[in-house]
NURO-528084 format. One line per 3 residues: number of its first residue (from 1); for each residue z negated, y negated, x of C-alpha. Coordinates in steps of 0.25 Angstrom, whole numbers, plus 2048, in hexadecimal, padded with zeros to 3 digits. Layout:
<sites>
NUM = Z/Y/X | ...
</sites>
This chain:
<sites>
1 = 66B/BA9/4AE | 66B/BB8/4B0 | 661/BBF/4A7
4 = 65C/BCA/4B1 | 654/BD1/4A7 | 660/BD3/49D
7 = 668/BD8/4A8 | 65D/BE3/4AC | 65C/BE6/49D
10 = 66B/BE8/49B | 66D/BF0/4A8 | 661/BF9/4A4
13 = 667/BFC/496 | 675/BFE/49C | 66F/C08/4A6
16 = 667/C10/49B | 674/C11/493 | 67B/C16/49F
19 = 670/C20/4A1 | 671/C25/493 | 680/C26/493
22 = 681/C2D/4A1 | 676/C37/49F | 67A/C3B/491
25 = 67C/C4A/48F | 678/C4D/49D | 66C/C56/49F
28 = 665/C5F/4AA | 669/C6E/4A9 | 65A/C71/4A7
31 = 658/C67/49C | 65B/C70/490 | 651/C7A/495
34 = 646/C70/494 | 64A/C6C/486 | 64A/C7B/482
37 = 63B/C7B/485 | 639/C6F/47D | 641/C75/471
40 = 639/C82/472 | 62C/C7B/472 | 630/C74/465
43 = 635/C81/45F | 628/C89/463 | 61E/C7D/460
46 = 617/C80/46D | 61A/C80/47C | 61D/C8D/483
49 = 615/C91/48F | 622/C91/498 | 623/C82/495
52 = 615/C7F/497 | 617/C82/4A6 | 622/C78/4A8
55 = 624/C6B/4A1 | 61C/C6C/494 | 61A/C5D/491
58 = 629/C5C/492 | 62B/C67/487 | 621/C61/47E
61 = 626/C53/47F | 634/C58/47C | 62F/C5F/470
64 = 628/C53/46B | 635/C4A/46D | 63E/C54/466
67 = 634/C56/45A | 631/C47/459 | 640/C43/459
70 = 644/C4F/450 | 64F/C53/45A | 653/C60/460
73 = 64E/C62/46E | 65C/C62/474 | 65C/C53/472
76 = 652/C51/47D | 65D/C56/487 | 665/C49/486
79 = 65B/C3F/480 | 657/C34/48A | 648/C37/487
82 = 644/C33/496 | 64C/C27/498 | 643/C1C/494
85 = 636/C21/499 | 63C/C26/4A6 | 643/C19/4A9
88 = 637/C10/4A5 | 62D/C18/4AE | 636/C19/4BA
91 = 639/C0A/4B8 | 62A/C07/4B8 | 628/C0F/4C4
94 = 633/C08/4CC | 62E/BFB/4C7 | 620/BFE/4CD
97 = 626/C02/4DA | 630/BF7/4DC | 62A/BEC/4D4
100 = 638/BE8/4CF | 63E/BEA/4C1 | 64C/BE9/4C8
103 = 64A/BF4/4D1 | 642/BFD/4C8 | 64D/BFB/4BE
106 = 658/BFF/4C8 | 651/C0B/4CD | 64E/C10/4BF
109 = 65C/C0F/4BB | 660/C17/4C8 | 655/C21/4C4
112 = 65A/C23/4B6 | 669/C24/4BA | 666/C2E/4C5
115 = 66C/C3C/4C3 | 677/C42/4B9 | 66F/C48/4AE
118 = 665/C40/4A5 | 65B/C4B/4A3 | 651/C48/4AE
121 = 650/C39/4AB | 656/C36/49E | 655/C42/494
124 = 649/C4C/492 | 645/C53/49F | 637/C58/4A3
127 = 638/C52/4B1 | 63D/C46/4AB | 631/C44/4A2
130 = 629/C48/4AF | 630/C3D/4B7 | 62C/C33/4AC
133 = 61D/C37/4AD | 61F/C37/4BC | 623/C29/4BC
136 = 618/C25/4B3 | 60E/C2C/4BD | 614/C24/4C9
139 = 613/C17/4C2 | 604/C1A/4BE | 602/C1E/4CD
142 = 607/C11/4D2 | 5FF/C09/4C8 | 5F2/C11/4CB
145 = 5F2/C0F/4D9 | 5F7/C01/4DA | 5ED/BF6/4DE
148 = 5EB/BF0/4D0 | 5EB/BFC/4C8 | 5E2/C06/4D0
151 = 5D7/C06/4C6 | 5DF/C08/4B9 | 5DA/C15/4B3
154 = 5E5/C16/4A9 | 5EF/C18/4B3 | 5E7/C24/4B9
157 = 5E6/C2A/4AB | 5F4/C28/4A8 | 5F8/C2F/4B5
160 = 5F0/C3B/4B1 | 5F6/C3C/4A3 | 604/C3B/4A8
163 = 602/C44/4B4 | 5FD/C4F/4AB | 608/C4D/4A2
166 = 612/C4E/4AE | 60C/C5B/4B2 | 611/C61/4A5
169 = 61E/C59/4A4 | 625/C5C/4B2 | 622/C66/4BD
172 = 62B/C5F/4C6 | 626/C51/4C4 | 617/C55/4C4
175 = 618/C5C/4D2 | 61F/C4F/4D8 | 614/C47/4D2
178 = 609/C50/4D8 | 610/C50/4E5 | 610/C41/4E4
181 = 601/C40/4E1 | 5FE/C49/4ED | 607/C41/4F6
184 = 601/C34/4F2 | 5F3/C39/4F5 | 5F6/C3E/502
187 = 5FD/C32/506 | 5F1/C29/502 | 5E7/C32/509
190 = 5F0/C31/516 | 5F2/C22/515 | 5E4/C1F/513
193 = 5DE/C27/51E | 5EA/C2B/527 | 5E1/C31/532
196 = 5D8/C39/529 | 5DF/C3A/51C | 5D7/C45/516
199 = 5C9/C3E/51A | 5CD/C31/512 | 5C6/C2D/505
202 = 5D0/C2D/4FA | 5D3/C20/4F4 | 5D5/C1D/4E5
205 = 5E4/C20/4E5 | 5E2/C2E/4EC | 5D7/C32/4E3
208 = 5DF/C2F/4D6 | 5EB/C36/4DC | 5E3/C42/4E0
211 = 5DC/C43/4D2 | 5EA/C42/4CB | 5F0/C4C/4D4
214 = 5E5/C56/4D2 | 5E5/C54/4C3 | 5F4/C56/4C2
217 = 5F4/C62/4CB | 5E9/C69/4C3 | 5F1/C66/4B6
220 = 5FE/C6C/4BD | 5F7/C78/4C3 | 5ED/C7A/4B8
223 = 5F4/C77/4AB | 602/C7B/4AE | 608/C88/4B4
226 = 614/C82/4B9 | 610/C83/4C8 | 60C/C91/4C6
229 = 617/C97/4BD | 623/C8E/4C2 | 621/C86/4CE
232 = 61B/C91/4D7 | 625/C9B/4D2 | 631/C92/4D5
235 = 62C/C91/4E4 | 62A/CA0/4E5 | 638/CA3/4DE
238 = 643/CA7/4E7 | 64D/CA4/4DC | 64E/C95/4E0
241 = 654/C99/4ED | 660/CA2/4E8 | 668/C96/4ED
244 = 664/C8D/4F8 | 65F/C80/4F4 | 666/C7A/500
247 = 673/C81/4FC | 673/C7B/4EE | 671/C6D/4F4
250 = 67B/C6E/4FF | 686/C74/4F5 | 684/C6A/4EB
253 = 684/C5D/4F3 | 68A/C60/501 | 694/C6C/4FF
256 = 68D/C74/50A | 692/C82/50D | 687/C8B/509
259 = 688/C9A/50D | 685/CA6/504 | 685/C9F/4F7
262 = 68D/CA6/4EC | 68F/C99/4E4 | 690/C8F/4EF
265 = 69F/C8B/4EB | 69B/C88/4DD | 68E/C80/4DF
268 = 68F/C72/4D9 | 693/C69/4E3 | 692/C5A/4E1
271 = 69D/C51/4E6 | 69C/C49/4F3 | 69A/C3C/4EB
274 = 68D/C42/4E5 | 688/C46/4F3 | 68C/C37/4F8
277 = 684/C32/4EC | 678/C3A/4F0 | 679/C35/4FF
280 = 679/C26/4FA | 66E/C28/4EF | 664/C30/4F8
283 = 668/C28/504 | 664/C1B/4FD | 657/C21/4F8
286 = 653/C28/505 | 656/C1A/50C | 64C/C13/504
289 = 642/C1F/504 | 642/C1E/514 | 641/C0F/513
292 = 634/C10/50B | 62F/C1B/515 | 632/C11/520
295 = 62A/C06/519 | 61E/C10/516 | 61D/C15/525
298 = 61F/C07/52B | 616/BFF/522 | 608/C04/523
301 = 604/BFB/517 | 60D/C03/50E | 605/C0F/50F
304 = 5F9/C09/507 | 602/C05/4FB | 603/C0D/4EF
307 = 613/C0D/4ED | 617/C12/4FB | 60D/C1D/4FA
310 = 612/C20/4EC | 621/C21/4F1 | 61D/C29/4FD
313 = 615/C33/4F4 | 621/C34/4EA | 62A/C37/4F6
316 = 621/C42/4FB | 620/C49/4ED | 62F/C49/4EC
319 = 631/C4F/4FA | 627/C5A/4F7 | 62C/C5D/4E9
322 = 63B/C5D/4EE | 636/C68/4F8 | 630/C70/4ED
325 = 63C/C6F/4E5 | 644/C74/4F1 | 63C/C80/4F1
328 = 63F/C84/4E3 | 64E/C82/4E5 | 651/C73/4E1
331 = 656/C68/4EA | 650/C5A/4E7 | 65A/C52/4EE
334 = 654/C45/4E9 | 645/C48/4EB | 644/C3A/4F2
337 = 64A/C32/4E7 | 63E/C2D/4E0 | 636/C2A/4ED
340 = 643/C22/4F2 | 644/C1A/4E4 | 636/C17/4E5
343 = 638/C12/4F4 | 643/C09/4EF | 63A/C03/4E5
346 = 62F/C01/4EF | 639/BFB/4F9 | 63E/BF1/4EF
349 = 630/BEC/4ED | 62B/BEC/4FB | 637/BEE/504
352 = 63A/BDF/507 | 648/BDE/50D | 64B/BEC/508
355 = 648/BE8/4F9 | 657/BE4/4F7 | 65C/BF2/4FD
358 = 652/BF9/4F3 | 659/BF2/4E8 | 667/BF5/4EE
361 = 663/C04/4F0 | 65F/C06/4E1 | 66C/BFF/4DC
364 = 674/C08/4E4 | 66D/C14/4DF | 66F/C0F/4D1
367 = 67D/C0D/4D3 | 67F/C1B/4D9 | 67A/C22/4CC
370 = 687/C1F/4C4 | 68F/C23/4CF | 688/C30/4D0
373 = 68A/C32/4C1 | 699/C30/4C2 | 69A/C3A/4CD
376 = 692/C44/4C6 | 69A/C43/4B9 | 6A7/C41/4BF
379 = 6A5/C4D/4C7 | 6A0/C55/4BB | 693/C58/4C2
382 = 689/C57/4B6 | 687/C5E/4A9 | 689/C55/49D
385 = 68E/C57/48F | 68F/C4C/484 | 68D/C57/479
388 = 67F/C5A/47F | 684/C68/483 | 686/C6D/474
391 = 692/C76/478 | 687/C80/47D | 682/C83/46F
394 = 68C/C8D/46A | 68E/C95/477 | 67F/C96/47A
397 = 67D/C9A/46B | 688/CA5/46C | 683/CAB/47A
400 = 675/CAC/474 | 67A/CB5/469 | 684/CBC/472
403 = 67A/CBF/47E | 66F/CC5/475 | 665/CC1/47F
406 = 66C/CC6/48B | 66B/CBD/497 | 674/CB1/498
409 = 677/CA8/4A4 | 67C/C9A/4A5 | 67A/C8D/4AC
412 = 66D/C85/4AB | 671/C7B/4A1 | 678/C85/497
415 = 66C/C8E/499 | 662/C83/495 | 66A/C7F/489
418 = 66A/C8D/484 | 65B/C8E/486 | 659/C81/47F
421 = 660/C87/473 | 65B/C95/473 | 64F/C96/47C
424 = 651/CA4/481 | 651/CAA/48F | 65E/CB1/48F
427 = 666/CA6/496 | 664/CA4/4A5 | 66A/C9A/4AF
430 = 675/C9F/4B8 | 671/CA3/4C6 | 67A/CA4/4D3
433 = 67C/CB3/4D0 | 681/CB0/4C2 | 68B/CA6/4C6
436 = 690/CAF/4D2 | 692/CBA/4C7 | 699/CB1/4BE
439 = 6A3/CAC/4C9 | 6A5/CBB/4CD | 69E/CB9/4DA
442 = 694/CC4/4D7 | 695/CD1/4D0 | 687/CD3/4C9
445 = 680/CCC/4BE | 676/CD0/4B4 | 678/CC5/4AA
448 = 681/CC7/49D | 685/CB9/499 | 689/CAC/4A0
451 = 68C/C9F/49A | 696/C96/4A1 | 695/C87/49D
454 = 6A2/C81/4A1 | 69E/C73/49C | 693/C71/4A7
457 = 697/C6A/4B4 | 68B/C6F/4BC | 686/C7D/4BA
460 = 677/C7E/4BD | 672/C8D/4C1 | 665/C92/4C6
463 = 65E/C8B/4D0 | 664/C7D/4CE | 671/C82/4D3
466 = 67D/C7A/4CE | 68B/C80/4CE | 699/C7B/4CA
469 = 69D/C7B/4BC | 6A2/C88/4B5 | 6AF/C83/4B1
472 = 6B4/C84/4C0 | 6B2/C93/4BF | 6B7/C98/4B1
475 = 6C2/C9F/4B8 | 6B9/CA7/4C1 | 6B0/CAA/4B5
478 = 6BB/CAF/4AD | 6C0/CB8/4B8 | 6B3/CBE/4BA
481 = 6B4/CCD/4B5 | 6A5/CCE/4B5 | 6A3/CC4/4A9
484 = 6AB/CC2/49C | 6AC/CB5/494 | 6A6/CB7/486
487 = 6A6/CA8/481 | 6AE/C9C/484 | 6AA/C8F/47D
490 = 6B2/C85/486 | 6A5/C80/48D | 69D/C8D/48D
493 = 6A2/C9A/492 | 699/CA7/491 | 69C/CB3/49A
496 = 696/CC1/498 | 694/CCB/4A4 | 69D/CD6/4A3
499 = 697/CE3/49E
</sites>
C-alpha cells in the first residue's frame, strides 16, 4: 500500500533542496543596499533618520540577527532566513482557502520556485519580511470573519500588532494591505445595501475592518514620514519618465520598434521562449481569475460569503497598486498573480466540475518554473556568482582610494556592494546619458570614473532599466577617445573620463 504522507514528505524535502540549490548565490540588485543600512545600524548603535522613513523594522531585525549569530551582515544576502516562515504562512493561507493539503502544498511550491533570484522569498528582504506579515494578516482576517471565530478577540489584537509592525517593515506591502481593507469595506457596504450603500448600518465585519484601516492609516501617516518624504516626491518627480514605461516593457518582451531612444538597440531583450512562458503562465492565471469572477457574478449567494469578497478585495488592491507603481515608472506585469492563485484555491474547494482543472492548472504552473529557470540560466539572463561576488572587493577598494571622493558611476548591483562596504555617497547608478557617453553616442558627461562589471549578465541602471552585458561592448569602450582605461582586473574594468 502506498504511503501518501511519506510521498508528500519526500516531495517536499526534494523541493526545498532544489530551491536552496537553485537560488544559491542569486540576489536582487538592490539587496546589498538594504544590508548596508543594517551594517551601518550595527556600527553606529542607532538607526539613522533616513532609515526610519523607509523600513526600520527590517534594519533592526537584520541587526539583531547579525549580532545574535556573531556574523558579518553580508551573510544575510545569501542565507535562507525567510524560507521557513514564508513557506509555512503561505501554505496555511492556501490551506484556509482550498481546504486541501494537496493543493496548498502544490501552490506553495509553485510560489517558492517562482522567479530567478532568491532575495524576495528565500533570503533577507524588506518586502519579503513584509509579505510574511501580510500572509499572517490575511490568515487572521479569514479567521476573524468566519462564522465560528467572529468573537475571538485575540485575532483582532494580533491583527493590530502585526499590522503596526507591517507599517514599519514594508512600504509596498502595507499599501497593498490598506487598499485591501478599503476595498473589503466598500464591497461589504455595497453588497449589504446595494440600493442605498451609504445609508446602511455597518455589520461587524465592516466595523472591525474600518477600525483597523483607520488605526493603520494613522500609524502610517502619523508615525512615519515615508508618504511625505518619499512617496509623494516619487509621484511628482519627472525622473521616472526619462524612458517611457511602455518602451521598457515592449523592448524587453516583444522586440518592439521604439523611436527616439538612444539605447533601444542594447536594451535587454528576453528570448521568445520567455515571452511564450509568460503567455502560458499568465494565460492560465487569467483564465481561473475570470472563471472566479463569473462565479461571483452569476451566483448571488457567493456575495455574502467571506472568501469571495476576500479574493475580490485582493484583486482590487493589486489593480490600484499596479497603477500607482506604473505612475512612478515600474510595470507590475503579474499584478493579478495572487488574486488568481487565491481564485484557483477557491475553485478547487467550491468549483464542482472545475475542481480537477484547478489541480491541473497548478501542476502546469509548478512544472513551468524549472523550464523558466533553465531558459533564464541557459540564456545567461541572471546575475549569479558562486563566490558571492567576492571579486568586487579589491577593485572597489582600489577605486575608492584612487577617486579621492570624486563621483563614480556603475551598475546598480556593483554600486550597492560598494555602498555596503564603504557607506559613502560618491558612487551613483549609471543613467541613460552615462551609458550613451560610454558607448560614444553622446559627447558630454560630468562624471569622472566609470566601473564596468564584465561578470554580470544583466546590467541594471537608473529607473529599473536593464541593458545587455558590458562584455558585448568592450571594443566600443576601448575605442572611445573620451575615456581611458585605468584598471583591468579581468571581471572589473574601470575607465576615467579624459581630461
